[in-house]
C-alpha positions in Angstrom: -61.7 -8.6 213.6 -60.5 -11.1 215.6 -62.4 -12.8 218.5 -60.7 -14.9 221.1 -62.0 -16.8 223.5 -59.8 -18.4 226.3 -61.5 -21.2 228.7 -59.9 -23.6 231.0 -58.2 -21.3 233.9 -58.8 -22.8 237.4 -57.2 -23.7 241.1 -54.9 -26.2 241.1 -52.0 -27.8 243.4 -48.8 -27.6 242.4 -47.3 -30.4 241.0 -50.7 -30.4 238.8 -51.8 -29.9 235.4 -54.3 -27.6 233.6 -55.3 -27.5 229.5 -56.2 -23.7 228.4 -58.3 -23.6 225.2 -58.4 -20.8 223.0 -61.2 -20.5 220.2 -60.6 -18.1 217.3 -63.3 -16.2 215.1 -61.1 -16.7 212.4 -58.8 -19.4 211.1 -55.3 -19.9 213.1 -53.7 -20.9 210.4 -54.1 -17.7 208.6 -52.4 -16.0 211.7 -48.9 -15.1 211.3 -48.3 -16.2 215.4 -50.7 -17.5 217.6 -49.7 -17.2 221.3 -49.8 -17.6 225.0 -48.7 -15.0 227.2 -49.7 -14.3 231.0 -49.9 -11.0 233.3 -49.6 -10.8 236.8 -51.1 -7.1 238.6 -48.3 -5.2 238.5 -46.0 -7.0 236.1 -45.5 -7.0 232.3 -47.3 -9.4 230.1 -44.6 -12.1 229.1 -44.3 -14.6 226.5 -45.1 -17.9 227.5 -45.4 -20.1 224.3 -45.9 -18.9 220.8 -46.6 -21.0 217.2 -45.2 -18.8 214.3 -46.5 -19.6 210.3 -44.2 -22.5 209.4 -44.5 -24.3 212.7 -41.5 -23.1 214.3 -42.5 -23.2 218.4 -40.9 -20.9 220.9 -41.6 -21.5 224.5 -40.4 -18.9 227.6 -37.6 -20.0 229.7 -39.8 -20.3 232.7 -42.2 -22.9 230.9 -39.9 -25.1 228.8 -40.2 -28.4 229.6 -43.8 -28.2 231.2 -45.7 -26.5 228.9 -47.0 -28.0 225.3 -48.8 -25.6 223.1 -50.5 -26.8 220.1 -53.2 -25.7 217.7 -56.5 -27.3 215.7 -56.6 -25.6 212.7 -60.1 -27.7 211.5 -61.2 -26.0 214.9 -59.7 -22.7 214.9 -58.6 -23.7 218.5 -55.1 -23.0 220.2 -54.4 -25.1 223.3 -51.8 -25.1 226.2 -51.1 -28.2 228.2 -49.6 -27.5 231.7 -48.2 -30.0 233.6 -45.9 -29.7 236.9 -47.5 -26.0 238.1 -46.0 -24.2 240.6 -47.1 -21.1 242.0 -44.9 -19.0 239.8 -47.3 -20.1 237.3 -50.1 -17.9 238.9 -51.4 -15.4 236.5 -54.0 -14.7 233.9 -53.0 -16.1 230.7 -53.8 -14.3 227.3 -54.4 -15.9 223.7 -53.0 -13.9 220.9 -53.3 -13.8 217.5 -51.0 -11.8 215.1 -51.9 -11.2 211.6 -49.2 -10.9 208.7 -49.9 -7.0 208.7 -48.5 -6.6 212.4 -52.0 -6.3 214.2 -52.8 -8.1 217.7 -55.9 -9.2 218.8 -56.3 -10.5 222.2 -58.8 -12.8 224.3 -59.8 -11.4 227.6 -58.2 -14.0 229.7 -58.6 -16.8 232.1 -57.3 -17.0 235.8 -54.8 -19.6 236.3 -54.3 -20.2 240.5 -51.3 -22.6 241.3 -51.9 -23.1 245.6 -52.5 -25.4 247.7 
């Protein structure tokens, strides 16, 4: 069992920045995939960014060039630096840990609201 705790969400104006953190109870260097996803009410959860084993990074087209995913293996923590935020980025952001066996663990999410 892997527990994930997200933090760093909040209210920010358009054009602003936030940094999300995800602390894992297990070694994130042992994960097959570490990722950030987001979801709005009525919509499906969507991929924002992920780091695959070996270091390959993927971003959704919606955030490419504005968001940066990173991790600190020593702290078992993953980050999402979000710049140039837009109202469309408003969502609950979830941390995901996928094992090599294909098991997914999710955090409870942190709310990001981009509004004036």
